VEXDREN-2710 file (C-alpha; in Angstrom, 1 decimal):
% VEXDREN-2710
k/r/px/py/pz
1/MET/-40.9/-40.4/29.1
2/ASP/-40.8/-42.9/27.1
3/ASP/-40.4/-42.9/23.3
4/ILE/-43.4/-43.2/22.5
5/ASP/-44.6/-40.2/25.2
6/GLN/-41.3/-38.2/23.3
7/LEU/-42.9/-38.7/20.0
8/ILE/-46.8/-37.2/21.0
9/GLU/-45.0/-34.3/22.4
10/ASN/-43.0/-33.8/19.6
11/VAL/-46.4/-34.7/16.6
12/ARG/-47.5/-31.9/19.4
13/ALA/-45.5/-28.9/18.9
14/PHE/-44.5/-29.4/15.2
15/CYS/-48.8/-29.2/14.9
16/THR/-48.9/-26.1/16.9
17/ALA/-45.4/-24.8/15.4
18/LEU/-47.5/-25.9/11.5
19/GLU/-50.7/-23.7/12.7
20/LYS/-49.1/-20.7/13.8
21/LEU/-47.0/-20.7/11.2
22/ARG/-50.5/-21.1/9.1
23/LEU/-51.7/-18.6/11.2
24/MET/-49.0/-16.2/10.3
25/GLU/-49.6/-12.9/7.5
26/GLY/-47.2/-11.6/5.4
27/SER/-48.4/-8.2/7.3
28/GLU/-46.9/-9.6/10.5
29/MET/-43.4/-9.6/9.6
30/LEU/-43.5/-5.6/9.5
31/LEU/-44.3/-5.6/13.0
32/PRO/-41.9/-5.0/15.5
33/GLY/-40.3/-8.9/16.3
34/GLY/-42.7/-10.7/13.6
35/VAL/-39.3/-12.1/11.3
36/GLU/-38.1/-13.3/15.1
37/ALA/-41.7/-15.2/15.6
38/TYR/-41.4/-16.5/12.2
39/ASN/-38.4/-18.1/11.9
40/ASN/-38.2/-18.9/16.1
41/THR/-41.6/-20.8/15.3
42/LEU/-40.2/-22.0/12.0
43/GLU/-36.7/-23.3/13.8
44/ASP/-39.1/-25.0/16.4
45/ALA/-41.1/-26.2/13.5
46/TYR/-38.2/-28.3/12.4
47/THR/-36.3/-29.3/14.9
48/ALA/-40.4/-31.6/15.8
49/TYR/-39.9/-32.7/12.6
50/ALA/-36.1/-33.8/12.9
51/GLN/-36.5/-35.9/16.1
52/ILE/-40.1/-37.3/14.7
53/GLU/-38.0/-38.2/11.8
54/THR/-35.5/-39.8/13.4
55/ALA/-37.9/-41.7/14.9
56/VAL/-39.7/-43.2/12.0
57/ASP/-35.9/-44.2/10.4
58/GLU/-35.0/-45.9/13.8
59/TRP/-38.7/-47.8/13.5
60/ASP/-37.8/-48.6/9.7
61/HIS/-34.8/-50.1/10.7
62/GLU/-35.9/-52.1/13.6
63/LEU/-38.7/-53.5/11.4
64/GLU/-36.2/-53.8/8.3
65/TYR/-33.9/-56.0/10.6
66/GLN/-37.0/-58.1/12.6
67/HIS/-37.9/-58.6/8.6
68/THR/-34.9/-59.9/8.2
69/ARG/-34.7/-61.5/10.9
70/LEU/-37.6/-63.9/10.7
71/ASP/-36.9/-64.7/7.2
72/ALA/-33.2/-65.9/8.1
73/GLY/-35.2/-68.2/10.0
74/VAL/-37.9/-69.5/7.9
75/LYS/-35.7/-70.3/4.9
END
């Protein structure tokens, strides 16, 4: 799987977890396993988000590098 495919998979995982969180109700926490399901979904969302953030940060560094490199060639 290349970087773009992995990023797309991470975005999908994040959106899926976020949608699950949106659909949860506070009363579900009272059901057996409710808190565990909430915590697992929240952890999945943060994990996917962190991976997305890492990819975007890497692109930012690459963009800055290319910008600096090309500016140096123009001056």
